MARBA-819864 format. One record per atom (N, C-alpha, C): x, y, z. Coordinates in steps of 0.001 Angstrom, whole numbers, plus 500000, padded with zeros to 6 digits. Layout:
REM MARBA-819864
XYZ...
This chain:
REM MARBA-819864
318833401058355069318401399625355266316816399579355214316274398634354819314805398398354675314467397116355168313634396930356097313134395609356521311929395451355915311746394330355064310487394221354414309699392825354664308515392984354837307698391842355217306475391873354308306286390804353808305039390663352754304526389294352780303200389274352348302602387874352124303072387306350723303804387982349999304503387371348706303660387886347480304240387388346352303680387770345081302558386945344643302357385943345385301115384945345028300283384573346009299454385419346625298533385207347721297260385084347090296657383896346648295552383658345949294363383338346859293587382373346269292336382141347071292599381385348294293728381158348606294062380453349992293616381242351126293576382672350699293122383653351725291696384160351480290925383306350818289533383705350483288801383856351558289069383232352872288230383499354007288536384727354785289609385555354402289862386777354954288931387798354555288140388343355283287140389286354916287720390930354849286939391511354105287375393020353888287212393785355071286516393450355982286430394139357320287753394038358046288288392711357977289493392561358605290707393492358048290656393625356684291598394524356107291309396128356568290083396441356759289745397779357019290254397985358574290009397049359462290350397160360708291895397363360890292706396457359988294234396594360138294635397965359647294085398420358594294470399628357869293985400977358914293024400864359597292811401893360479293813401886361606294140400621361988295094400642363172296405401091362793296723400896361634298238401348361219298136402789361197296994403299360572296822404790360424296829405421361839296107405013362874296007405469364203297332405413364924298089404517364513299500404579365260300416405410364597300336405643363231301509406380362637300939407821362002299757407923361583299176408972361183300093409396359791300560408552359051301421408975357820301205407958356582301970408181355541301857407344354268302966407429353334302997406293352511304273406204351639303955406589350261305035407299349551304964407715348100306146407427347361306080407398346073307298407088345281307731408674345083308676409035345990309071410511345833310560410615345604311232411780346162312748411925346019313293412246347188314533412314347289315394412713348460316410413506348197316551414524349166317802415384348907318824415211350044320059415038349791321145414917350838322176415918350554322843416096351573324034417030351479324778417306352748325890418047352587326736418286353738327049420042353406327070420492354549327306422077354645328500422321355505329489423043354915330713423388355482330984424887355397331927425255356228332418426723356314333454427056355321333990428209355082335057428514354090336271427618354206336529427137355460337809426229355767337502424806355499336152424507355100335855423146354923335316422381356079335291422981357198334764422460358454333151422196358467332698421156359009331337421005359026330498422044359865329385422494359462328686423392360076327362422683360608327183422542362004325905421946362529324746422951362682323587422518362964322430423189363291322121424154362189322456423927360938321874424801359665320527424285359457319672425297359221318404424939358872318180425038357437317779423829356612317797423647355363316235423548354866315841424373353943314378424156353445314476423961352039313417423101351669313093422996350111311689423367349827311474424335349000310211424927348738309750424550347382308632423944347253308036423421345894307738424705345081308279424835343960307905426072343087306397425783342620305977424550342440304647424348341756303449424465342894303778424154344136302702424103345144303006425049346246304356425559346476304530426303347557304836425573348929304597424178349023304856423465350026306402423411350569306611423614351745308045423743352300308337422564353166309489422035353016309995420857353850311294421320354404311542421100355664312910421482356274313368420480357093314892420718357394315559419696358116316637420612358655317569419857359635318621420689360233319830419693360190321085420359359974322224419508359824322671418993361316323264417812361118323784417115362249325095417694362731325712417116363631327054417558364194327999417465363012327876416407362068328789416252361119328626417203359972327533417948359912327131418925358882326348418406357771325741417040358009324945416548356907323528416602357220322767416662356236321356416674356236320605415984355345319301415599355509318560414635354642317137415229354568316540415437353406315262415869353104314555414783352371313871413938353139313322412537352394311885412938351924311474411938350992310074411916350619309570413281350023310260413822349304309777415169348477309136414725347305307971415409346936307269415096345775308026415682344632307993414844343439308687415331342315308248416776341731309243417427341218309023418849340717310206419582340848310048420891340899311184421927340943311129422547342426312242422659342830312454423406344244313582424290344345313293425366345297314303426169345735314943425611347088316267425544347094316877425034348481317553426115349050317398426236350492317818427461351100318382426865352404319871427329352745320476427121353889320705428415354707320267428335356104320414429464356883321152429016358273322062429738358831322668429687360026323240431022360605323219431294361858323671432588362446324991432606362068325498433984361711326939434344361253327390433878359895326355433275359181326582433142357743325585433750356795326129433969355531325240434434354607324229433265354276323166433645353868322096432649353385322585432020352021322473430628352041322905430114350588321742429490350000321510429608348752320344429172347843320817428472346773319815427557346203320074426875344944318658427040344489318516427495343188317157427588342739316904426649341593315698426375341372315189425642340218315782424113340187315982423620341409316400422111341390315337421213340976315496420434340020314578419465339446314790418145339997313645417615340915313698416402341496312864415318340645313334414249340199312694413281339558312307411988340248311369411202339807310880410130340668312020409156341090312108408900342285313199407946342954314458408635343023314683409902342696315875410610342812316399410670344298317689410416344426318582410737345612319540411793345279319330413054345305320126414150344903320815414739345945322125414930345735323037415610346703323326417072346424323022417866347348323204419272347197324036419696348468325203420095348165326282420546349310326350422050349070326550422774350381326711424061350390327967424483351061328747425420350617329807425953351343329542427428351744329092427563353007328605428850353417329690429874353744329378431137353359330364432271353445329797433118354789330889433483355457330787434308356622330035435770356176329056436217356964328524437271356739327127437448357576326259438497357280325000438584357882323891437813357155322881437562358068321906436685357522321038437420356434321314438781356305320638439543355319321156439335353958322221438765353917322918438532352610322645437230352209322641436975350845322280435816350246323372435411349142323837434215349121324470433595347902323673432846347260323398433095345882322435432131345230323074431499343969322857430180343831323437429482342750322126429358341798322200430032340532321134429959339632321046428780338748322115428179338416322290427083337453322301425912338119321848424763337618322098423393338223323344422843337657324163422259338538325411421815338043325054420164337545325864419817336665325608418339336327326116417455337501325177416794337960325582415963339253325919414355338701326852413936339383327120412472339231326469411686340472325747410758340133325010409942341132326135409110342019326283409355343218327274408627344039326663408217345395325295408572345554324627408083346709323743406887346722323668406203345450322885405154345323323374404377344186323585402894344382324093401965343394323123401503342289321972401902342290320902401583341457321213401893339945320733401053339094320853401377337649319322401549337284319162402735336760317818403118336322317978404129335211316699404540334728316609405386333675315245406096333566315278407529333494314201408347333836313670408908332510312255408927332259311763409432331107310763410538331737311142411816331295310296412906331912308713413132331282307779413754331741306641413984331287306627414783329909307584415742329824307755416222328457308247415390327408309124414446327765309700413629326803308649412648326371307730412185327329306633411170327027305591411884326081305467413103326305304444413687325291304909413893323799306372413846323677306955414099322381307501412810321751307865411861322550308541410740322028307614409906321281308197409351320095307417408598319041307358407157319353306696406647320436306602405128320597305304404651319979305232403460319498304276402951318674303029402774319536301973403341319126300732403222319997300503404065321095301924404750321606301893405488322713301739404522324047302389403392323762302343402294324800303171402433325926302748402044327129303702402049328350304727400881328151304297399790327659305266398796327387306351399174326542306054400099325486307044400500324600308117401443325385307660402099326302308450403116327166309371402275327848308805401129328448309708400378329419310752399785328554310488399686327245311678398901326518312727399885326236312671401204326411313732402109326030314993402131327022314926401413328069315998401403329074317110400452328526318389400971328871319513400213328711319229398738329282319584397575328540319425396236329173318055395630328911317200396315328222315883395840327948315823395127326603315074394149326560314976393386325192313431393277324916313026393815323704311588393935323496311198393226322424310090392429322546309343391750321350307864392454321359307796393580321648306459394274321719306020394506320411304861393997319753304334394194318620302957394974318559302463395388319643301151395898319907301054397431319355299837397854318875299608399114318412299035400020319442298380399500320439297548400306321297298056400061322734297872401104323668298204401062324891297116400401325788297152398978326011296150398401326752296778397580327809296242397301328987296994396638330086297141395152329858296363394262330541296493392901330403296442392391328985295458392934328236295334392460326727296424392999325777297336393877326172298434394316325446299638393380325473300545393894324697301876393051324447302856393569325403303039392756326494303973393015327672305345392608327534305752392078326292306936391389326145308322392147326116308584392565327452309846393359327663310557392607328769311812392267328464312673391559329437313834392421329786314272392291331147315537392994331589316403392139331984317794392286331394318923391627331831318749390096331804318085389539330856317814388086330563316792387426331369316116388304332290314983387830333086313706387707332314312708386731332524311504386711331922310588388020332388309675388305331309308727389474331534307863389107332813307636388010333173306695387750334358307379388277335689308804388515335631309477388866336943309528390556337046308824391236335932308702392642335998307780392986336976307514394178337380306493394839338039306317396274337802304917396801337843304788398181337412304079398816338700304604400042339258304138400728340232303520401998339764302394402445340331301657403733340021301560404459341237302136405521341275302039406433342608302384405607343814303256404724343708303630403798344847302975402541345170301889402472344429301049401187344652301293400276343510301200398923343769301223398069342609300286398249341513300737398275340357299958398164339097300293397108338271299885395902338749300285394594338351299149393492338367299165392885337216298140391695337247299196390425337585299007389885338733300049388867339020299843387490338273298608387364337639298487386326336818298495386767335438299008387821335125298801388247333613300160388350332999301055387405333273302254387160332573303099388561332619303175389261333608304172390534333781303346391633333147302128391608333062301294392823332569300794393717333589300262394925333227299783395929334083298212395698334332297677396158335524296301396229335514295710397339334789296271398571335041296101399906334347297222400223333529296745400566332483297776401322331222297486402840331313298110403509332108297621404961332196298237405653330946297412406652330674297610407676329623299051408235329779299823408138328740301094408901328969301184410337329102300021410825328771299796412377328995299376412685330515299102411576331217298875411945332623299989411558333415301088410981332956302362410597333741303282411773333856303586412074335111304626413282335204306055412544334958306336411455335332307572410800335266307615409324335304308483408776334499308496407256334481310019406812334505310299405863335509311486405445335823311650403808335663312525403425334856312781401863334887314051401740335731313795400853336852314860400329337600315383399113337207316485398748336784316873397575336145317655396611337057318447397177337943319308396309338905319851397279340158320153396552341032320788397173342355319949398179342979318483398151342668317654398948343535317480398535344966316990399448345832317023399250347306315862398307347628316018397873349054314979396800349493313647397204349344313158398501349412311921398996349383311085398640348055312005398341346944311584397987345721311604396460345482311703395649346734312030394458346401310877393444346232309921393889345329308814392932344966308894392145343705310165392360343156310409391674341793311757391649341490312154390427340929313515390250340398313809390775339195313009391225338472313026391735337059313275393316337047312723393830336149312600395332335945311428395920336902311675397031337459310645397767338163310323399116337452309257399251337092308819400476336362307843401215337335308453402332337678307581403206338608307203404483337929305967404630338066305241405857337453304678406826338501304727407996338254303890409078339124303152409944338270301863409950338729300843410744337917301095412218338182300699413112337230300938414460337381299780414929338359300101415977339077299231416738340100299149418133339703298006418751340334297740420173340172298777421044340976298892422286340339299866423285340875299095424480341417299661425551341689299027426724342108298379427593341001298620427177339793298100427765338734297305426754337793296320427225337047295411426368336343296028426148334971296021424635334645296616424237333336295616423308332629295602423341331267294788422407330445295466422145329279295080420936328671295684420588327487294781419596326780294985419522325487294134418455324880295128417927323635294706416639323172295591416046322112294919415077321202295373414775320143295046413678319343296319413068318630296418411740318618297573411113317844296839410092317105297177409862315668296612408917314923297641408338314016297161407028313535297875406323312588296766405679311575297247405624310296296179405187309243297011404426308200296482403295307759297219402650306718297228403505305348296368404442305201296476405369304186297779406145304113298363406321305200299613407048305282300801406136304965300659404957304955301726403830304744301848403516303277303109403118302880303409402628301488303093401205301406302597400767300405302188399429300157303443398558300146303535397424300894304683396602300875304967396022299466306196396151298932306355395960297475306216394300297270306397393621298286306262392143298149304875391597298116303797392578298462302402392046298764301904392023297299301182390981296820300578391092295449299533392126295382299434392728294304298340393775294096296973393233294302296766391994294000295331391389294129295007391081295687296058391233296419295952390750297855295398392155298644294458392087299403293921393129300125294961393637301234295112394787301628295913395101302730295109395182304106295776394976305060294992395072306469294708396493306874293552396668307240293061398120307651293832398399309089294161399697309186294758400157310403294228401438310646293399401720311748292999403011312111293304403141313719294134404052314004294500404229315483294267405680315802293417405951316785293198407284317229293313407407318768294154408252319411294347408290320779294127409854320915293102410221321645292713411576321983292032411657323490292233412893323873291890413117325286292212414589325727291999414968326921292251416195327550292524416035328922293322416989329581293333417067331089293340418357331461293224418766332749293127419916333479293582419766334800294289420745335454294761420672336717294984422112337362294973422087338537295220423474339389294770423311340626294606424578341422294159424520342813292693424511342994292391424005344197290897423852344563290925425077345476290137426093344982290051427410345661288732427960345612288268428581346661287018429434346677287170430907346986288354431435346399288835432871346542289129433009347992288633434071348651288835434380350068288350433434350974287347432464350608286680431672351567287477430361351855288246429878350755289081428594351083290316428787350148291557428372350646292569428121349879293046429422349008292963430578349809293103431884349046294653431935348506295672431377349277296977431480348784297368430410347980296456429494347583296490428343346567297677427398347000297725427085348377298833426198348686298450425041349415297189424757349612296472423609350329296069422367349464295141422618348669294530421555347922294526421837346264295030420736345658295263420642344252294456419509343566294164419761342278293435418466341640294046418319340299293932417254339813294282416865338356293232416028337785292845416192336581291818415214336002292332414905334590292352413759334076292844413235332832291739412334332208291366412522330975290360411720330298291054411331328832290999410090328535291493409627327209290667408599326727290609408566325379289971407546324585291035406984323606290962405684323340291787404940322473291109404047321506291041404310320223290328403575319287291309403021318313291008401634318150292041400906317171291134399970316222291291400058315095290763399072314126292055398491313557292372397236313676293498396507313314293091395270312422292923395418311261292492394319310295293583393357310190293273392134309793294000391055309621293853390338308192294862390032307539294802389175306343295047387718306592294125386800306419294369385458306506295263384926305332296375384247305589297316383879304556296859382684303893296129382606302721295903381523301781295665380186302469294709380091303406294358378766303971293436378079303093293782376728302800293052375808302252291645375333303013290616375538302359289397375360302991288443374331302033287645373659302683286704372718301997285946373390300827285589372701299817284999373283298716283398373129298928282629374147299011281254374044299285280432373191298181280920372950297101280339372132296066280243370685296311281186370320297424281187368779297733280493368477299035279872369545299554279162369260300864278048368264300806277424368185299571276418367220299301276907365682299087278311365497298992278765364345298783279231364015297281279056365016296557279401364873295100280723365201294764281531364294294474282909364535294193283314364345292796282226364288291931282533364007290374282841365321289587282680366507290177283195367762289390284337367715288703284416368318287435285651368098286651286663369080287452287925368698287557288933369582288125289190369248289563288366368293290223288587367781291736289698366646291440290859366824292144291786365877292162291621364795293204290616364129293130290205363043294120290372361775293576290935360817294353291099359425294014289643358844293968289512357757293164288124357006293146287709356687294608286510357003295021286024356808296226285402355424296398285710354773297387285178353411297595284442353295298938283478352257298983282702352183300253283517351394301185283232351538302522283772350776303687283695349330303494284722348607304009284562347232303951283618346689305117283002345614304562281761345075305321282114344674306705283379344256306995283907343778308233284281344863309162284177346230308727284715347224309445283552348193310043282319347909309721281251348770310096280279347784310798279379348399311574278347347729312336277150347210311490276481346285312009275196345828311242274281347065310872274115347903311785273086348989311599273661349901310261274895350062310163275494350827309019275315349807307776275593348555307858275342347746306771273887347901306285272919347887307187271451348090306591271469349511306100271999350548306570271760351815305795272457351726304453273519350971304298273936350957302888273189350250301966272618349109302609271670348345301673270502349146301452270004349897302284268825350741301932269183351793300875270235352321300900270622353238299965271157352598298464271082351337298529271619350566297234272918350570297050273922350815297912275381350861297771275953349609298505276654348905297519277422347617298074278563348180298818279017347252299964280142347536300566281415346747300084282513347259300388283736346476299920283889345236300762284723344296300112284895342966300641285861342874301595286026341805302251287027341466303333287627340081303095288728340004303517289519338580303624289967338174304825289597337079305441289960336661306796289713337831307861288540338392307703288114339258308728288710340713308628289385340975307575290045342263307389289698342841305959289912344085305882289530344740304510290549344311303471289993344007302346290886343494301293290836344612300169292007345309299873292062346039298800291629345785297544291729344423297177291337343902295840289972343827295701289245343934296823287698343747296889287035345050297035287635346136296773287013347499297084285746347621296094284772348343296479283602348603295737283511350151295648283527350720294401283551352271294277282201352841294544282254354117294934280825354740294817280647355142293390279403355116292956278913355383291690279328356810291331280331356989290267280722358330289703281277359260290846281917358680291999282352359378293064281266360153293777280040359847293750278910360445294332278498359536295687278614360197296887278162359639298054276592359573298220275650358646298392274338358913298459274066359771299600273230360796299379272836361642300417272294361017301845271697359887301627271168359263302932272286358610303674273572358451303096274742358086304008275443359190304540275130360509304246275824361483304937275362361870306365276251362331307138275877362484308581274959363809308517273892363686309154272998364852309370273569366107310062274485365585311187275048366557312087275986367383311227276730366626310327277857367285309433277234368286308499276015367797308017275419368605307039274852369879307769274264369791308797273837370985309704274877371954309984276068371488310378277189372415310695277792373126309468277894372284308303278358372918307198277487373934306683276037373774306717275254374813306388275261375941307152275591375922308426275715377119309382276762377974308946277813377391308197278928378300307737280027378231308608280364377030309160281661376979310091282859377168309257282876376848308130284160377068307223283732378232306276284818379112305965284514380088304884284723379531303505284081380152302596284096379752301198285396380124300506285958379295299607287227379791299012287207381151298193288163381784298186288072383277297428288945383102296281289765381990295997290486381962294874290639380433294523291273380156293383291448378788292750292125377828293815291948376550293694292608375480294478292017375472296051290764376136296073290071376144297356290960377064298330291495377954297936292311378930298847291312380083299310291415380244300707290656381329301160291581382433301692291455383558301283292354384799301751291291385866302062291336386155303513290163387027303742290700387983304930290131389101305225290504389885306201289314390136307297289602390379308451288687390649309485289128391673310510288208392697310692288614393761311737288463393387312982289619393833313913289468393601315275289555394830316088288230395459316386288269396694316963288653396694318440289459397748318805289803397888320266289290399153320733288624399339321791288097400673322351288499400626323726288842401684324220289386402158325630288939403594326024288371403573327162288105404841327819288766404784329159289449405812329483290050405835330821289959407376331582289559407349332786289480408522333564290298408471334811291064409508335010291971409611336192291730410763337011291708410785338211291502411930339046292584411808340238293314412922340486294183413002341553293928414179342324294171413957343811293870415097344682295074415094345499295609416329345712296732416600346803296344417582347746296487417198349052296159418276350038297167418200351174297566419661351587298463419927352625297731420305353863297605419485354950297114419855356124298174420904356894299144420748356875300130421624357547301734421357356718302643422088357162304015421786356602304495420404357098303945419754358161304435418426358547303439417423357936302214417648357560301312416463357324300622416746355930300888415915354965300198416121353664299584414674353302298624414657352199298036413532351781297812413560350248297885412523349633297333412726348192296671411347347896295815411392346905295253410000346496294803410158345008294754408984344361294307408916342975293232407867342863292326407938341891291512406876341545291525406831339810291430405589339445291466405512337910290601404383337598289855404627336544288838403564336052289008403561334447289377402343333978289482402010332600288402400964332177287981401219331093286879400340330347287553399841329039287913398625328983288574398249327635287797397153327040287616397175325719287060396112324943287887395930323660288664394850323761289689394447322700289174393159321939289082393528320622288707392451319632289912391674319127289548390400318858290471389490318189289628388714317075290210388847315876289518388385314588289391386739314680290485386138315154290458384785315311290504384347316813289818383417317253289718383031318501291177382842319333291412383404320288292696383526320978293288382074321716294473381796321560295044380812322260294260379406321928293979379200320446293234378181319994294106377785318916293644376656318264294265376254317003293398376752315744292458377732315918291801378314314858292562378909313843292285378681312529293160379498311507292275380154310478290845380267310662289946381026309918289244381922310755288681383094310311288130384089311007286460383923311210286135382699311369284709382391311452284321382678312913285309382336313864285010382797315198286125383808315710285676384836316353286599385716317081286211385839318651286921386673319284286355386932320667286651388309321073286001388826322048286150390173322602286769389994323940287863390581324248288528390633325556288109391777326250287129391795327132286516392955327981287354392955329320287916394103329578288769394301330731288582395534331420287566395682332268287601396886333138288460396791334247289276397872334427290340397832335669290164399064336525290726398902337621290574399952338615292025400198339439292195401439339729293304401649340603292839402686341623293453402552343082293123403553344092294395403811344929294793404874345227295833405090346162295521406129347154295746405959348434296014406994349360297301407004350083297901408111349933299187408140350643299214409447351525299792409280352801300004410569353578301504410428354106301922411617354349303303411809354907303219412696356061303974412183357114303926413105358496305360413125359019305835414403359172307009414591359715307013414636361177307474413688361917307367413648363533308430414628363922309682414691363367310608415562363886311446415881362580312358416862362773313140417073361675313937415942361048314296414874361979315117413847361415314147412479361442312822412563361700312138411238361737310821411481360927310720410624359815309531410971358991308846409575358783307533409499358867306830408382358828305717408467357601305541407325357028304591407282355697303797405865355940302516406096355484301691405046355294300959405109354002300767403960353536300064404053352106298854402870352011297828403267351521296745402002351206296666402109349705296811400885349095296795400824347623295937399602347175295215399982346077294329398867345522294346398989344019294656397736343504294340397706341987293739396351341655292909396314340671292257395028340247291646395200338896291220394132338302290593394118336983289658392893336989288994392949335904287896392029335401288226391632333960288239390399333825288568389806332386287285389012331911286829389455330917285481388671330325285967388301328720286241387051328504286559386793327054285202386222326657284546386812325645283349386358325157283544385983323602283243384902323160283298384585321677282292385214320838282521385544319537281444386095318813281497385344317472280471385287316665280440384633315246281030385610314430281930385148313590282607386061312685282219385763311294283211385821310289282842385821308863281991384550308464280675384911307850280096383763307318279268382954308276279406383077309594278688382295310601277767383279311410276538382716311392275324383576312004275344383578313401275779382243313968275504382022315525276596381080315966276938381148317257277767380041317853277044379007318398275823379125318565275009378052318911274781376926318024274675375701318490274430374497317625273314374724316743273410374550315441272280374917314397271107373885314570269944374373313911268893373275314021269328372153313093268729371102313285269009369908312526270133369054313096270868369568314144272033368921314722271403368215315888271684366927316052271269366010317073272520366036318013272228366570319190273714366592320164273672365383321086272691364503320810272612363211321670273852362440321338274686362080322285275724361192322384276904361803321495276934363082321333277987363578320721278974364261321682278816364356323068279824364875323947279983363528324966281289363363325474281628362391326305281067362602327705280863364029328036280326364226329420279100365033329137278158364938330211276957365575330086276597366900330760277669367447331080277763368703331947277224369865331097277203371170331443276705372298330756277662372644329617277035373090328572277925373668327429277464375097327226278377375889327830278237377312327727277877377930326473276689378720326456276430379387325143275934378251324111275659377042324510275207375976323591276204375873322289277509375971322614278339376257321606278616374936320587278949375205319273279276374418318320280650373683318776280720372378318572281992371710318876283149372279317981284278372175318570285483372474317755285659371390316607286079371858315618286210370882314442287562371244313665288423370278313702289873370221313212289883369198312124290283369793310989290426369045309670291774368800309433292291367423309224293648367307308861293500366973307322294646366191306800294661365776305397294830366953304483294173367308303526294545368173302309294112369609302728293397369867303813293097371196304027293631371740305252293416371141306406294089371806307586293381372707308220292035372994307920291133373996308260290808373713309793290783374726310750290409374496312050289398375487312649288235375056312993287233375802313449287096375548315052287571376573315737287516376443317406287154377760318016286145377398318894285648378396319909286522378403321090287353377451321180288310377250322238287499377087323717288075377702324643287571377515326041286451378795326436286286379628325491285396380715325824283938380512325828283100381163326645283535382226327559284175381924328866285037383000329274285725382795330469285768384118331164285768384077332547285652385172333232286581385084334386287173386292334911288198386413335812287946387765336679288229387614337887288026388652338795289283388767339758290059389844339728291273389900340504291170391244341351291544391122342567291573392258343423292855392210344341293602393340344445294932393381345112294764394527346071294869394253347381294817395175348552296284395234349021296771396477349287298257396591349914298057397670350997298812397485352093299240398282353095300700398307353289301095399575353474302618399783353552302984400883354489303892400761355366304356401820356439305911401750356258306445402997356216307836403211356029308321404302356947309376404111357882309802405074358751311246405522358390311462406822358008312981407162357589313341407948358876314636407601359411315309408174360480316725408621359961316877410011360188318154410476359927319061410565361196320243409960361287321049409921362398322313410226361858322751411423362303324179411779361771324263411921360472325345411191359864325567411194358262324812409934357805324002409211358433323211408106357955321762408314357816321131407707356998319584407581356865319237406088356832318405405810357915317909404468358150316501404526357684316118403348357122314669403111356559314230401698357004313153401839357744312454400557358104311035400537357526310610399533357420309144399345356936308597398055356736307292397955356504306797396561356242305688396954355371305233395809354539304175395834353550303306394531353849302035394700353580301139393441353701300216393582352369300049392377351868299276392393350494298279391224350580297033391537350167296039390468349960295676390428348488296016389252347824295597389263346524294694388131346142293551388437345648292485387480345472292208387399343958292136386165343519291898385973341923290993384778341804289793385045341216288805384036341055288498383983339504288430382831338984288462382658337434287926381356337260287270381260335852286787379978335430287844379010335199287422377859335364288404376789334967288309376683333532289576376665332864289667376397331409288981375105331081288236375095329931287580373794329577286779374137328343287024373179327454286234373226326097285261372071326311284107372588327014283149371706327428282153371435326281282244372242325125281338371806323984281867370595323173283036370130323609283613369029322843284264369249321643284673368420320777285436368655319593285537367317318657285616367593317420285756366586316351287068366521315751287872365664315642289201365698315180289114364619314000289197365152312845289138364377311663290685364176311205291352363084311716292682362865311380293013361557310677291965360816310145292085359480309551292579358450310287292523358636311643292961357431312469292452356090312238290881356186312015290240354814311888289962354449310337290740355256309344290582354733308033291580353784307601291297352774306945292262351722306542293140352304305403292708353168304438293492353390303266293541355058303438294487355683304099294479357193304071294541357947302907295215357406301698295265358095300579294027358323299838293062357355300153291760357411299383290649357982300295290904358133301486289861358591302480290034359930303210291302360415303052291633361550303863290858362799303285290714362767301966289867363892301299288594364001301734288045362666301961286610362733302598286668363324303975287708362965304789287749363525306198287719364999306048288303365692305187288259367240305212286813367675304959285923366953304354284682367250304101283496366864305162284208366403306133283273365807307304282459364659306872282919363936305877282188362810305259283172361428305465283943361517306494284808360350306802283957359224307386284511357963307269283804356934307756283555356997309264284926356994309959284854356975311402285808358001311935285455358602313032286445359702313791286200359580315165286993360419315754286883360442317368286271361678317941285431361456318808284694362611319575285570362832320787285877363908321104286616364290322327286046365660322885286107365614324154285821366719325016286831367013325899287328368241325910288470368859326721287879369546328045288332369154328954288016369752330324289235369989331135289292371244331636290627371466332436291789371276331656291893371354330407293172371311329619293453369848329468292654368940329837293034367459329690292072366865328540292623366127327665291813365592326546291503364122326764290058363882326558289426362637326846288990361968325521289327360936325149288836360269323914287618359632324238286732359807323331285405359118323504285042357987322666283848357724322465283666356536321582283855356790320091284015355723319402284171355894317837282795356119317357282696357025316420281509357490315915281682357468314303280534356925313762280417356944312243280063358355311741280952358925311002280678360243310219279743360038309085279391358927308652278718358654307625277203358528307921277010357789309094275534357607309486275240358330310678276359358878311327276068359677312763275700358773313767275714357366313655275492356464314661276551356382315593
């Protein structure tokens, strides 16, 4: 039984007035009352009988860790049952001793994360100096828990061939998992977390690391930290029927335990790589089309062992242990744009007379559809306007532009300035087709340190600290309508995790634990100028007066979004970036485990404070949408729209995801 209390999975800025010192006071109060902590560990249960099958009470049962030498003990009840809860994962020797019986032992028992393992003994009559030893582990059937779960050991993780060595790829290996993960590299929030369990959405999943949340609650089911698979001792996916102390999520619960040091010194190093040079060319890809570049390198090292100063400290190597892991992940993932039609630079000056241009004969706007100011500009340029009948444009009175050339004085200076800046890439093949590639580098550096310390056989503590620095590149602006690589963005994601766990055995049948956990991240999405574009700032020669509906700030002085419809469909969008996010998650947890007869009762509570501060989404730079809405004859003028030489268009500014339509603006005169 587990009594669970929490502030819930969505405690946001409503708690912004809670100060950190309140959190510290509460934490110290809990520690002062209990002197203990919670971990994601394992439990051994069992029953001890004599040769006749009768229960044997008051048998001392001890579990000795082979890696660290730490001893945990308990005593059987009147019904002959015992429970050894909250044992750290690893290998154990189990020993049962009672007066008048031979000592019973089982050696080399492996405990995995979240295990509830039954070890029963039938003790033989004899002296305590005699020992009956079971050397081999029998195949055990799980009958003490109804949970559905799957364990991947550290050795399996170091050898299993998952794409990019990604934690999300590991999660997808459990029965009942459905995966749409396509990512190449092991990154947290910016990675592909598309794993669903038993038909539930990925947002319902949760990831736990050393018992603490490793979860970005606003990140669509993603982690805050994507730990190195070479730093994980074990990984368990719980998919259904798990106990109440895992009740933070309705989907899959992925629980990970970091490696810890042992009584001997160990070190290792590794490198894994992928390269498009190792791959065969897709037989359906034309020889003339470039292939996307792929360079993936994952390399690092770790070291772990006892903290000892010879005879001065920890001489027997059973008190303090350390583990340190450092890993780098480098990815260059190129992309090939699929034959996007783009404007022809030869027409930027208004000259549509070149041979081969399939353009209808261009005509001037009708005199009744433009303002007196525009009429004056046409008169100055020596270009007559089309006629009207009854106040409406008359197709029979259309006046063509001379030789399909629009006079330079009638072109929008703003449009000319933007086109000269390189907002659209030049065609790379016939029919104004652009096929190009842009590399999107991702770099990650991660450091992990874990310390374990045993104050006494009754009191132990461990903790970890993790720092990740992630810079993930995207060749085309994320979550936008952009379809050419003139604007990309960098997804900066420094993330942190800290855990402190202690365990205190109040008595052989009463154990209390307390945990303080922290995880958090920062997200900084910053746009950058891509192929052919020198800067995201509004170019010289562009008059920003009256081009935005609102007069608020325009971050980075960004170029407006420009979406062309008609014959090209080219979209230039910086979207809502730059964008900044700061998330911090503080958790306190207390669990009391009480063994009463053949029953184990578990009580506990948890408290969480999750604070997330982020920019409001907004395309404050405004946007131009050339869709031919205000043109009277779409077939003849939509081609002009794709060149930013349309008669009239809309100016819009998006703020907080809402689109506001602004004034009608002349694209010919800029008025």
